[in-house]
C-alpha positions in Angstrom: -29.6 -26.7 0.3 -32.7 -28.7 1.5 -34.7 -28.3 -1.7 -38.0 -26.5 -2.4 -39.7 -28.0 0.6 -37.2 -28.2 3.5 -39.9 -29.8 5.7 -39.8 -32.9 3.5 -36.0 -33.3 3.7 -34.7 -36.4 5.3 -31.6 -34.3 6.4 -33.5 -32.2 8.9 -34.2 -33.7 12.3 -37.4 -33.4 14.3 -37.7 -32.3 17.9 -37.5 -35.4 20.1 -40.9 -35.1 21.9 -44.0 -33.0 22.3 -42.8 -31.4 25.6 -39.7 -30.1 24.0 -41.5 -28.9 20.9 -43.8 -26.8 23.1 -40.9 -25.5 25.1 -39.0 -24.3 22.0 -42.2 -22.9 20.5 -42.9 -20.8 23.6 -39.4 -19.3 23.4 -39.9 -18.6 19.7 -43.3 -17.0 20.4 -41.7 -14.6 22.8 -39.6 -13.1 19.9 -40.7 -9.9 18.1 -41.0 -9.9 14.4 -38.0 -7.6 14.2 -35.9 -10.3 15.8 -36.6 -12.9 13.2 -34.6 -12.5 10.0 -36.3 -15.5 8.2 -37.7 -18.9 8.8 -39.1 -20.7 11.8 -42.0 -22.6 10.2 -43.5 -25.1 12.7 -45.7 -28.2 12.5 -46.6 -29.7 15.8 -48.0 -32.9 14.3 -44.5 -33.7 13.0 -42.6 -31.9 15.7 -40.9 -29.9 12.9 -39.3 -26.5 13.4 -37.8 -25.1 10.3 -34.4 -23.4 10.1 -34.6 -19.9 11.5 -32.2 -17.0 11.6 -32.6 -14.5 14.5 -31.3 -11.1 15.3 -30.5 -10.4 19.0 -29.0 -7.7 21.1 -27.2 -8.2 24.4 -28.6 -11.7 25.1 -32.0 -10.5 26.2 -34.2 -12.9 24.2 -35.5 -15.9 26.2 -34.2 -18.3 23.5 -30.7 -17.1 24.3 -30.8 -18.0 28.0 -31.9 -21.7 27.8 -28.7 -23.1 29.3 
C-alpha cells in the first residue's frame, strides 16, 4: 500500500511537533510486546511513527484512554 519503505511515502503524515511525538511515544512504550501485532517504527528526527496494529483487552492500555 505504501511501498517497500512506508517511511518514505508522501501519503503518510508526520506528528505535528516534538511534544506530541514524545507523548505518543511514551504511550507506545507502555505497551507490552504481546499487545503489538505489527509495526510502530519511530524516527524522532522526522517525527515519524509508522502504522501500527495493537491488540487490547478491556481498554486498559494507556494509549486507549487518551481522550
